[in-house]
C-alpha positions as CSV (number, residue, x, y, z in Angstrom):
1,M,135.0,53.6,81.9
2,L,134.8,56.9,83.9
3,R,136.7,56.7,87.1
4,P,137.2,59.7,89.3
5,R,140.7,60.9,89.7
6,V,141.7,62.4,93.1
7,P,144.2,65.2,92.7
8,I,147.4,64.8,94.6
9,N,148.6,67.8,96.6
10,E,152.2,68.5,95.8
11,Q,152.8,70.5,99.0
12,P,151.1,68.7,101.9
13,S,149.5,70.9,104.6
14,G,150.2,68.6,107.5
15,E,146.6,67.6,108.0
16,I,146.0,63.9,108.1
17,I,142.9,63.1,106.1
18,P,141.7,59.5,106.1
19,V,141.5,57.8,102.7
20,V,138.4,55.8,101.9
21,T,139.3,52.5,100.1
22,T,137.1,50.7,97.6
23,L,135.9,48.3,100.3
24,G,134.5,51.1,102.4
25,T,137.0,50.9,105.2
26,I,139.0,53.9,106.3
27,A,142.8,53.6,106.0
28,P,144.9,56.3,107.7
29,Q,147.1,58.2,105.5
30,P,150.8,58.0,106.5
31,S,152.3,61.3,107.6
32,T,155.6,62.3,106.0
33,Q,156.2,65.4,108.1
34,A,157.6,65.2,111.6
35,P,155.8,67.3,114.2
36,C,157.4,70.6,114.8
37,G,159.0,71.4,118.2
38,C,157.8,75.0,118.3
39,Q,155.1,76.4,120.7
40,H,151.9,77.2,119.0
41,H,149.8,79.9,120.6
42,T,146.2,80.8,119.8
43,P,145.7,84.5,119.3
44,A,144.1,86.4,122.2
45,P,140.5,87.5,121.5
46,I,140.1,91.1,120.6
47,A,138.0,93.1,123.0
48,P,135.2,95.2,121.4
49,A,135.9,99.0,121.4
50,P,134.0,100.9,124.0
51,A,130.9,102.8,122.9
52,A,132.5,106.2,123.7
53,A,135.3,105.6,121.2
54,R,133.0,105.0,118.2
55,P,132.4,107.9,115.9
56,T,128.9,109.4,116.1
57,V,127.1,111.3,113.4
58,Q,126.6,114.9,114.5
59,L,124.0,116.9,112.7
60,T,124.7,120.6,112.6
61,P,122.2,123.2,111.2
62,G,124.4,123.5,108.1
63,S,124.4,119.7,107.5
64,I,120.6,119.5,108.0
65,A,120.1,122.3,105.5
66,L,122.4,120.5,103.1
67,L,120.4,117.2,103.5
68,V,117.1,119.0,103.0
69,G,118.4,120.8,99.9
70,G,119.9,117.6,98.4
71,G,116.6,115.7,99.1
72,T,114.6,118.4,97.4
73,A,116.9,118.4,94.4
74,V,116.6,114.7,94.0
75,V,112.8,114.8,94.3
76,L,112.6,117.6,91.7
77,V,114.8,115.8,89.2
78,I,112.9,112.5,89.6
79,G,109.6,114.4,89.2
80,A,110.8,116.2,86.1
81,V,111.9,112.9,84.5
82,L,108.6,111.2,85.3
83,V,106.5,114.2,84.0
84,S,108.5,114.2,80.8
85,M,108.0,110.5,80.3
86,L,104.3,110.9,80.9
87,L,104.2,113.8,78.4
88,A,106.0,111.7,75.8
89,V,103.4,108.9,76.2
90,A,100.6,111.4,75.9
91,I,102.0,112.9,72.7
92,T,102.5,109.5,71.2
93,A,98.9,108.4,72.1
94,G,97.5,111.6,70.6
95,S,99.5,111.3,67.4
96,L,98.4,107.6,67.0
97,A,94.8,108.7,67.5
98,V,95.1,111.3,64.8
99,V,96.7,108.7,62.4
100,A,93.9,106.2,63.2
101,V,91.2,108.8,62.3
102,V,93.0,109.8,59.1
103,V,93.4,106.1,58.0
104,R,89.7,105.4,58.8
105,S,88.7,108.5,56.8
106,I,90.8,107.4,53.8
107,L,89.3,103.9,53.9
108,T,85.7,105.0,54.1
109,T,86.1,107.5,51.2
110,D,87.6,104.7,49.1
111,N,84.6,102.4,49.8
112,R,82.1,105.1,48.7
113,R,83.7,105.8,45.4
């Protein structure tokens, strides 16, 4: 019922790929292209660049000061965000505690009456 369909390449690449038949034997695929008469050359390997030609990072006093200032600014911003989140959690917890005390007081006064 379900038989796999092998797609046919409209533009052959020149590679000969053996076709497996249903009996398990390998039948060579006929080649329709004639071999070309041109000379194929493999590209020459590229030599690695010498170590002296590579750019190096040079730290000047100005760039060090810039890095220190930028790092300090990042730490301060992250610290401010974390402190504000902690403050928000503390305010929420305090307000919930006050609401719990008020609700408990209301429920106990209702039971006494």
